[in-house]
C-alpha positions as CSV (number, residue, x, y, z in Angstrom):
1,X,-110.3,-88.4,75.6
2,X,-112.6,-87.4,72.7
3,X,-115.0,-85.9,75.2
4,X,-112.5,-83.0,75.8
5,X,-113.0,-81.9,72.2
6,X,-116.8,-81.8,72.6
7,X,-118.3,-78.4,73.4
8,X,-120.9,-80.0,75.7
9,X,-118.0,-81.1,78.0
10,X,-116.8,-77.6,78.4
11,X,-120.3,-76.2,78.8
12,X,-120.9,-78.7,81.6
13,X,-117.6,-77.8,83.2
14,X,-118.5,-74.1,83.3
15,X,-121.9,-75.0,84.7
16,X,-120.4,-77.0,87.6
17,X,-117.8,-74.3,88.4
18,X,-120.5,-71.6,88.3
19,X,-122.9,-73.6,90.5
20,X,-120.1,-74.1,93.1
21,X,-119.3,-70.4,93.1
22,X,-122.9,-69.6,93.8
23,X,-123.5,-72.4,96.4
24,X,-120.2,-72.1,98.2
25,X,-120.7,-68.7,99.8
26,X,-122.0,-70.2,103.0
27,X,-119.3,-72.8,103.1
28,X,-116.6,-70.1,102.7
29,X,-118.2,-68.4,105.8
30,X,-118.0,-71.6,107.8
31,X,-114.4,-72.2,106.8
32,X,-113.4,-68.6,107.7
33,X,-115.2,-68.8,111.1
34,X,-113.5,-72.1,111.9
35,X,-110.0,-70.9,110.9
36,X,-110.0,-67.4,112.3
37,X,-108.9,-68.3,115.8
38,X,-105.8,-70.1,114.5
39,X,-102.3,-68.6,114.2
40,X,-101.8,-67.1,110.7
41,X,-99.7,-70.1,109.5
42,X,-102.3,-72.6,110.6
43,X,-105.1,-70.5,109.1
44,X,-103.7,-71.2,105.7
45,X,-103.4,-74.9,106.4
46,X,-106.9,-75.1,107.8
47,X,-108.4,-73.3,104.8
48,X,-106.4,-75.4,102.3
49,X,-106.9,-78.8,103.8
50,X,-110.5,-78.1,104.9
51,X,-111.5,-76.9,101.5
52,X,-109.7,-79.8,99.7
53,X,-111.2,-82.4,101.9
54,X,-114.6,-80.8,101.6
55,X,-114.5,-81.0,97.8
56,X,-113.5,-84.6,97.9
57,X,-116.4,-85.2,100.3
58,X,-118.7,-83.5,97.8
59,X,-117.6,-85.9,95.1
60,X,-118.6,-88.8,97.3
61,X,-121.8,-87.2,98.3
62,X,-122.8,-86.5,94.8
63,X,-123.2,-90.2,94.1
64,X,-125.5,-90.8,97.1
65,X,-127.0,-87.3,97.8
66,X,-130.5,-88.0,96.4
67,X,-130.8,-91.2,98.5
68,X,-129.5,-89.5,101.6
69,X,-132.0,-86.7,101.3
70,X,-134.8,-89.2,101.2
71,X,-133.8,-90.7,104.6
72,X,-136.1,-89.4,107.4
73,X,-134.5,-87.5,110.3
74,X,-131.1,-87.2,108.6
75,X,-131.6,-83.5,107.8
76,X,-132.9,-82.9,111.3
77,X,-129.7,-84.4,112.8
78,X,-127.7,-82.4,110.3
79,X,-129.5,-79.2,111.1
80,X,-129.0,-79.7,114.9
81,X,-125.3,-80.2,114.2
82,X,-125.1,-76.9,112.3
83,X,-126.9,-75.1,115.2
84,X,-124.3,-76.5,117.5
85,X,-121.4,-75.4,115.2
86,X,-122.9,-71.9,114.8
87,X,-123.2,-71.5,118.6
88,X,-119.6,-72.8,119.2
89,X,-118.2,-70.5,116.5
90,X,-120.0,-67.5,117.8
91,X,-119.1,-68.3,121.4
92,X,-115.4,-67.8,120.4
93,X,-115.9,-64.3,119.2
94,X,-115.0,-62.4,122.4
95,X,-112.1,-64.8,123.0
96,X,-110.4,-63.8,119.7
97,X,-109.9,-60.2,120.5
98,X,-106.5,-58.6,121.1
99,X,-103.1,-60.1,121.6
100,X,-104.3,-62.8,124.0
101,X,-106.7,-64.4,121.5
102,X,-107.1,-68.1,121.9
103,X,-105.1,-70.1,119.5
104,X,-107.4,-72.8,118.2
105,X,-106.5,-76.3,117.2
106,X,-105.9,-77.1,113.5
107,X,-107.5,-80.5,113.5
108,X,-110.5,-79.1,115.4
109,X,-111.0,-76.4,112.8
110,X,-110.7,-78.9,109.9
111,X,-113.2,-81.2,111.6
112,X,-115.6,-78.4,112.0
113,X,-115.2,-77.4,108.4
114,X,-115.9,-81.0,107.2
115,X,-119.0,-81.5,109.5
116,X,-120.5,-78.2,108.4
117,X,-119.7,-78.8,104.7
118,X,-121.2,-82.3,104.9
119,X,-124.5,-81.0,106.2
120,X,-124.7,-77.8,104.0
121,X,-123.7,-79.6,100.8
122,X,-126.3,-82.4,100.8
123,X,-128.8,-80.5,98.7
124,X,-126.2,-78.5,96.8
125,X,-124.5,-81.5,95.3
126,X,-127.7,-82.5,93.6
127,X,-127.4,-79.4,91.4
128,X,-123.8,-80.3,90.6
129,X,-124.7,-83.9,89.8
130,X,-127.4,-82.7,87.4
131,X,-124.9,-80.5,85.6
132,X,-122.4,-83.4,85.3
133,X,-125.0,-85.7,83.9
134,X,-123.2,-88.8,85.1
135,X,-119.8,-87.8,83.7
136,X,-117.4,-88.5,86.7
137,X,-114.4,-86.8,85.0
138,X,-116.5,-83.7,84.4
139,X,-117.6,-83.8,88.0
140,X,-114.2,-84.2,89.5
141,X,-112.6,-81.5,87.3
142,X,-115.4,-79.0,88.1
143,X,-115.1,-79.5,91.8
144,X,-111.3,-79.5,91.7
145,X,-111.4,-76.1,89.9
146,X,-113.7,-74.8,92.5
147,X,-111.1,-75.5,95.3
148,X,-109.1,-72.3,94.7
149,X,-112.3,-70.3,94.5
150,X,-113.4,-71.5,97.9
151,X,-109.9,-71.0,99.4
152,X,-109.8,-67.4,98.0
153,X,-113.3,-66.7,99.4
154,X,-112.5,-68.1,102.8
155,X,-109.2,-66.2,103.0
156,X,-111.0,-62.9,102.1
157,X,-113.7,-63.6,104.7
158,X,-111.0,-64.2,107.5
159,X,-109.5,-60.8,106.7
160,X,-112.9,-59.1,106.7
161,X,-113.8,-60.7,110.0
162,X,-110.6,-59.4,111.6
163,X,-111.4,-55.9,110.4
164,X,-115.2,-56.0,110.9
165,X,-116.2,-58.2,113.9
166,X,-119.9,-57.8,113.0
167,X,-119.3,-60.2,110.1
168,X,-118.6,-63.0,112.7
169,X,-122.1,-62.5,114.1
170,X,-123.7,-62.4,110.7
171,X,-121.8,-65.5,109.7
172,X,-123.0,-67.4,112.8
173,X,-126.5,-66.2,112.0
174,X,-126.1,-67.5,108.4
175,X,-125.2,-71.0,109.8
176,X,-128.3,-70.9,112.0
177,X,-130.4,-69.9,109.0
178,X,-129.1,-72.8,107.0
179,X,-129.7,-75.1,110.0
180,X,-133.3,-74.0,110.3
181,X,-133.9,-74.6,106.5
182,X,-132.2,-78.0,106.7
183,X,-134.4,-79.2,109.6
184,X,-137.6,-77.9,108.0
185,X,-136.7,-79.7,104.7
186,X,-136.5,-83.2,106.4
187,X,-138.9,-85.7,104.8
188,X,-140.2,-86.7,108.2
189,X,-141.5,-83.2,108.8
190,X,-143.1,-82.5,105.4
191,X,-146.4,-84.1,106.5
192,X,-146.4,-82.0,109.7
193,X,-145.1,-78.6,108.5
194,X,-146.2,-78.8,104.8
195,X,-144.2,-77.4,101.9
196,X,-145.3,-73.7,102.1
197,X,-142.4,-71.3,101.6
198,X,-143.2,-69.3,104.8
199,X,-142.5,-72.5,106.8
200,X,-138.9,-72.7,105.6
201,X,-138.4,-69.0,106.1
202,X,-139.8,-69.2,109.6
203,X,-137.6,-72.2,110.5
204,X,-134.6,-70.3,109.0
205,X,-135.3,-67.2,111.1
206,X,-135.7,-69.4,114.3
207,X,-132.4,-71.1,113.6
208,X,-130.6,-67.8,113.1
209,X,-132.1,-66.3,116.3
210,X,-131.3,-69.4,118.4
211,X,-127.6,-69.4,117.4
212,X,-127.3,-65.7,118.2
213,X,-129.1,-65.9,121.5
214,X,-127.4,-69.1,122.8
215,X,-124.0,-67.9,121.5
216,X,-124.4,-64.6,123.3
217,X,-125.4,-66.3,126.6
218,X,-122.3,-68.5,126.4
219,X,-120.2,-65.4,125.7
220,X,-121.5,-63.7,128.8
221,X,-121.0,-66.8,130.9
222,X,-117.4,-67.1,129.7
223,X,-116.7,-63.4,130.4
224,X,-118.2,-63.8,133.9
225,X,-116.0,-66.9,134.6
226,X,-112.9,-65.1,133.4
227,X,-113.8,-62.1,135.6
């Protein structure tokens, strides 16, 4: 354990934790959106288990992320999954108001968290892997330390969403934004779309707008059906 006495180890650990704080903002939003429809006791379980499983998933992804990103159509599929998740989460917004709000399923929330984190973390873990420089102990410690940070951020977001419902809409739009970026970043589309920055911004905007439009349409249909 001589590495623990080396300053480079601690510098690397701080880098990994800091990278995770910066890159986990959108993941905290997804976790909060997925858990907000659960009863308070299950909310805590969904946030804890979802965050923990997501971090373990990131450790596995870090080993193969670079190779996965090189596979054509993988990010397109992942982006489409994110669009679907964003629409589903936004579609629950009106159902969660008042005393009769729908009580979601714990396992469904955890599954949603894992799928979204899997897609959204593909490119993020490359930065973490670079900071770890092949040191698996450093990688695992850094990601483990980041778990309470993600849990705290998700718990705070749930409280904010309950107080300010507009955050739910903004959160769903953020998922659509990331979905658009993910699709545009696929290796199969680089020859078609090019690598200009405006292409990725345009794709991100289209993704956000799609989630909002389709989500609102589903909300209205649900309201009409209930009426």
